[in-house]
C-alpha positions as CSV (number, residue, x, y, z in Angstrom):
1,M,0.0,0.0,0.0
2,E,2.8,2.4,0.8
3,N,4.5,1.7,-2.5
4,S,1.3,2.3,-4.4
5,N,0.8,5.7,-2.8
6,A,4.4,6.6,-3.4
7,N,4.0,5.9,-7.1
8,T,0.8,7.9,-7.3
9,S,2.5,10.8,-5.7
10,N,5.5,10.7,-8.0
11,G,3.2,10.5,-11.1
12,G,1.3,13.6,-10.1
13,S,4.5,15.6,-9.6
14,G,5.8,14.6,-13.0
15,L,2.6,15.7,-14.6
16,K,2.8,19.1,-12.9
17,I,6.4,19.5,-14.0
18,A,5.4,18.7,-17.6
19,V,2.5,21.2,-17.5
20,V,4.8,23.9,-16.2
21,I,7.4,23.1,-18.9
22,L,4.7,23.3,-21.6
23,L,3.4,26.5,-20.2
24,V,6.9,28.0,-20.2
25,L,7.4,26.9,-23.8
26,F,4.1,28.3,-24.8
27,V,4.8,31.7,-23.2
28,G,8.3,31.7,-24.7
29,T,6.9,30.9,-28.1
30,G,4.4,33.7,-27.7
31,I,7.0,36.1,-26.7
32,Y,9.2,35.1,-29.5
33,T,6.4,35.2,-32.0
34,F,5.4,38.7,-30.8
35,N,9.0,39.9,-31.0
36,L,9.3,38.5,-34.5
37,Y,6.1,40.1,-35.6
38,K,7.2,43.4,-34.1
39,N,10.6,43.1,-35.8
40,N,9.0,42.3,-39.1
41,K,6.7,45.4,-38.8
42,E,9.7,47.6,-38.0
43,N,11.7,46.2,-40.9
44,E,8.7,46.7,-43.2
45,T,8.3,50.2,-42.0
46,A,12.0,50.9,-42.5
47,L,12.0,49.3,-46.0
48,I,9.0,51.4,-47.0
49,K,10.7,54.5,-45.7
50,E,13.9,53.6,-47.6
51,K,11.8,53.0,-50.7
52,N,10.1,56.3,-50.5
53,Q,13.4,58.0,-50.0
54,V,14.9,56.4,-53.1
55,M,11.7,57.4,-55.0
56,T,12.1,61.0,-53.8
57,D,15.7,61.1,-54.7
58,L,15.0,59.8,-58.2
59,N,12.2,62.4,-58.7
60,V,14.5,65.2,-57.7
61,M,17.2,63.9,-60.1
62,A,14.5,63.7,-62.9
63,K,13.5,67.3,-62.3
64,Q,17.1,68.4,-62.5
65,Y,17.4,66.7,-65.9
66,D,14.2,68.3,-67.0
67,V,15.6,71.7,-66.2
68,A,18.9,71.0,-68.0
69,I,17.1,69.6,-71.1
70,A,14.7,72.7,-71.2
71,E,17.7,75.1,-71.0
72,N,19.3,73.4,-74.1
73,Q,18.0,74.8,-77.4
74,V,19.5,71.8,-79.2
75,A,18.5,68.4,-77.8
76,N,21.4,66.7,-75.8
77,E,21.2,63.0,-76.5
78,D,23.2,62.1,-73.3
79,L,20.8,64.1,-71.1
80,L,17.7,62.6,-72.8
81,G,19.1,59.1,-72.4
82,A,19.9,59.6,-68.7
83,R,16.4,61.0,-68.1
84,E,14.8,58.0,-69.7
85,R,16.8,55.6,-67.5
86,I,15.7,57.5,-64.4
87,Q,12.1,57.3,-65.4
88,G,12.5,53.5,-66.1
89,L,13.9,53.1,-62.6
90,I,11.1,55.1,-61.0
91,D,8.5,52.9,-62.8
92,S,10.2,49.7,-61.8
93,L,10.5,50.9,-58.1
94,K,6.8,51.6,-57.9
95,V,5.9,47.9,-58.4
96,S,8.9,46.4,-56.6
97,Q,8.7,44.3,-53.5
98,N,9.8,45.8,-50.2
99,S,12.8,43.6,-49.6
100,V,16.3,44.4,-48.5
101,N,17.9,42.9,-51.6
102,S,15.5,44.8,-53.9
103,L,16.0,48.2,-52.3
104,W,19.7,47.6,-52.1
105,G,19.7,47.0,-55.8
106,Y,17.8,50.3,-56.5
107,R,20.0,52.3,-54.1
108,T,23.0,50.9,-56.0
109,K,21.5,51.9,-59.4
110,F,20.6,55.3,-58.0
111,N,24.2,56.0,-56.8
112,A,25.4,55.0,-60.3
113,L,22.9,57.4,-61.9
114,Q,24.0,60.1,-59.4
115,K,27.6,59.8,-60.5
116,E,26.5,59.9,-64.1
117,M,24.4,63.0,-63.5
118,D,27.4,64.8,-61.8
119,V,29.5,64.2,-65.0
120,L,26.7,65.2,-67.4
121,M,25.7,68.3,-65.5
122,A,29.4,69.4,-65.4
123,E,29.6,68.9,-69.1
124,N,26.3,70.7,-69.6
125,S,27.4,73.6,-67.5
126,Q,30.6,73.9,-69.5
127,L,28.6,73.7,-72.7
128,K,26.3,76.5,-71.5
129,S,29.3,78.7,-70.7
130,Q,30.7,78.1,-74.2
131,N,27.3,78.8,-75.7
132,S,27.0,82.0,-73.7
133,L,30.5,83.2,-74.9
134,L,29.5,82.2,-78.4
135,S,26.2,84.1,-78.1
136,T,28.0,87.1,-76.8
137,S,30.5,86.9,-79.6
138,L,27.6,86.6,-82.1
139,D,25.8,89.5,-80.6
140,S,29.0,91.6,-80.9
141,T,29.4,90.5,-84.4
142,N,25.8,91.3,-85.2
143,V,26.2,94.7,-83.7
144,R,29.3,95.3,-85.9
145,L,27.5,94.0,-88.9
146,A,24.5,96.2,-88.2
147,E,26.8,99.2,-87.8
148,R,28.6,98.3,-91.0
149,N,25.3,97.9,-92.8
150,M,24.2,101.3,-91.4
151,F,27.4,102.8,-92.6
152,S,27.0,101.1,-96.0
153,D,23.4,102.3,-96.3
154,S,24.6,105.8,-95.4
155,L,27.3,105.6,-98.0
156,L,24.7,104.4,-100.5
157,V,22.4,107.3,-99.7
158,Q,25.3,109.7,-100.0
159,N,26.5,108.2,-103.2
160,T,23.0,108.2,-104.6
161,Q,22.6,111.9,-103.6
162,L,26.0,112.7,-105.0
163,A,25.1,110.9,-108.2
164,E,21.9,112.9,-108.4
165,V,23.8,116.1,-107.8
166,V,26.3,115.1,-110.5
167,E,23.6,114.1,-112.9
168,N,21.8,117.4,-112.3
169,A,25.0,119.4,-112.6
170,A,26.1,117.5,-115.7
171,V,23.9,119.4,-118.1
172,L,24.5,122.3,-120.5
173,Q,23.5,125.7,-119.4
174,T,23.0,128.9,-121.5
175,V,23.8,132.5,-120.5
176,D,23.3,135.8,-122.2
177,L,20.1,134.7,-124.0
178,K,18.8,137.4,-126.3
179,G,16.0,137.6,-128.9
180,F,15.4,140.5,-131.3
181,G,14.1,141.2,-134.8
182,V,16.5,141.6,-137.8
183,I,16.4,143.0,-141.3
184,E,18.1,140.7,-143.7
185,R,19.8,142.5,-146.8
186,N,20.4,140.8,-150.1
187,S,24.0,140.9,-149.2
188,G,23.4,138.8,-146.2
189,K,24.0,141.7,-143.8
190,L,21.8,141.7,-140.7
191,I,20.4,144.8,-139.2
192,P,18.7,144.7,-135.7
193,T,15.3,146.3,-135.6
194,E,12.5,146.8,-133.1
195,R,9.9,147.2,-135.8
196,A,7.6,144.3,-136.3
197,R,6.7,145.0,-139.9
198,R,10.4,145.5,-140.9
199,S,11.6,142.3,-139.2
200,D,12.4,139.6,-141.6
201,K,13.4,137.1,-139.0
202,I,13.9,136.8,-135.2
203,R,17.5,136.1,-134.2
204,V,18.1,134.2,-131.0
205,C,21.6,134.2,-129.6
206,F,23.1,132.7,-126.4
207,T,26.3,131.3,-125.0
208,I,26.8,127.6,-124.0
209,A,28.6,127.8,-120.7
210,K,31.6,125.6,-120.1
211,N,30.8,122.6,-117.9
212,A,33.6,120.1,-117.1
213,L,31.0,117.5,-116.0
214,V,29.5,117.4,-119.6
215,G,31.4,115.2,-122.1
216,A,32.4,116.7,-125.4
217,G,30.5,115.8,-128.5
218,D,27.4,116.6,-130.6
219,K,24.6,118.2,-128.5
220,E,21.3,119.8,-129.1
221,L,18.9,122.2,-127.4
222,Y,15.3,123.1,-128.2
223,I,14.4,126.7,-128.8
224,Q,10.8,127.9,-128.4
225,V,9.7,131.4,-129.6
226,L,6.2,132.5,-128.6
227,D,4.5,135.5,-130.4
228,P,2.2,137.9,-128.5
229,R,-0.7,135.4,-129.0
230,S,1.4,132.6,-127.5
231,N,1.6,130.9,-130.8
232,V,4.8,128.9,-131.4
233,L,6.7,130.3,-134.3
234,G,9.0,128.4,-136.7
235,A,8.6,124.7,-137.2
236,N,6.2,124.3,-134.3
237,E,6.9,120.6,-134.0
238,Q,6.4,118.4,-131.0
239,I,8.6,116.0,-129.0
240,Q,7.6,114.0,-126.0
241,F,9.8,113.4,-122.9
242,G,8.0,111.0,-120.6
243,E,4.6,112.5,-119.9
244,K,5.6,116.0,-121.0
245,I,5.1,117.2,-124.6
246,L,7.2,120.1,-125.9
247,N,6.3,122.3,-128.8
248,Y,9.5,123.9,-130.2
249,S,10.4,126.3,-133.0
250,L,13.7,124.7,-133.9
251,V,16.4,122.3,-132.7
252,S,19.8,124.0,-132.2
253,K,22.5,121.4,-133.0
254,F,26.2,122.0,-132.2
255,N,29.5,120.3,-131.3
256,Y,30.5,121.0,-127.7
257,E,34.2,121.0,-126.9
258,N,34.2,121.7,-123.2
259,R,34.5,125.4,-123.6
260,N,32.2,128.5,-124.0
261,L,30.4,128.4,-127.3
262,N,28.4,131.3,-128.9
263,I,25.4,130.3,-130.9
264,C,22.8,132.2,-132.9
265,E,19.7,130.8,-134.6
266,F,17.0,132.3,-136.8
267,I,13.2,131.9,-136.7
268,A,11.3,132.9,-139.8
269,P,7.7,134.3,-139.4
270,N,4.7,132.1,-140.1
271,D,3.1,135.1,-141.9
272,E,4.1,138.5,-140.5
273,F,5.4,139.5,-137.2
274,E,2.8,141.1,-135.0
275,E,3.5,144.0,-132.6
276,G,3.8,143.0,-129.0
277,R,5.8,140.9,-126.5
278,Y,7.8,137.9,-127.7
279,I,9.1,135.2,-125.4
280,V,12.1,133.0,-126.0
281,N,12.7,129.7,-124.1
282,V,15.6,127.3,-124.3
283,F,15.1,123.7,-123.3
284,N,17.6,121.0,-122.6
285,K,15.3,118.1,-123.4
286,K,12.2,118.7,-121.1
287,E,14.1,121.1,-118.7
288,L,13.8,124.8,-119.2
289,I,17.3,126.2,-118.8
290,S,16.9,129.9,-119.8
291,S,14.2,132.3,-120.9
292,T,14.0,135.9,-122.0
293,E,11.6,138.3,-123.8
294,F,11.6,141.3,-126.1
295,T,9.1,143.6,-127.8
296,L,8.5,144.4,-131.4
297,E,6.6,147.6,-132.1
């Protein structure tokens, strides 16, 4: 009987010990599981934070490339290629898993892109400086060209004006224009008269003034004599210069030799000379160069 009770007592103690051990194991497992869950949450939070940081850094880098590309008037293939690689990495990171290995790989790629950007941005900055110097040089050249064009235009205007002055000055002029009636004897002798009825012809005399700007050679002037009724005496023929029509009495033709030349011409009456005021005009083509008048009584 005593052995039986002893065995029963020993069996109960062993069961209690086993329960205690199981309870300790359960509690330990719970604590371990809790700590593991907690660590996983913390790791996940840290991974998400790291992922967001890499995404932020990539977006900042992308904006820097956008600014650099916008500042270049000519597309830079290196900048465009780097910008596309960054965008590809951003798109891949959005759908990536939150794992240490994955984020480590993206961080490594980001660091490589950062080094590449530092090189490209330095080259781009140097290129901008060169373009700025070139632009300044071009602006200076354009200013000099504009000044030269203004000077050339000024010379052209001056030359044109000078040519006009020379052209206007390079014409024959007459001085000492005189008109009067004459009596013509059978011997050819001419006697001036102021009598209309005694005048056989009207004599027009003038001097061609020397002009060094006019070349020597055969020249001609148009003489117009108007009677008191404004009728054109002599040939009374017409010649047109542009829109102007000139009625003339005769054409005075002569050889000019770059010196003063005295010329006299005669106009016969259409019928008889009337009493009154007569006008004599001399034209160089369409331009009136001298005029005078006289009276026959």
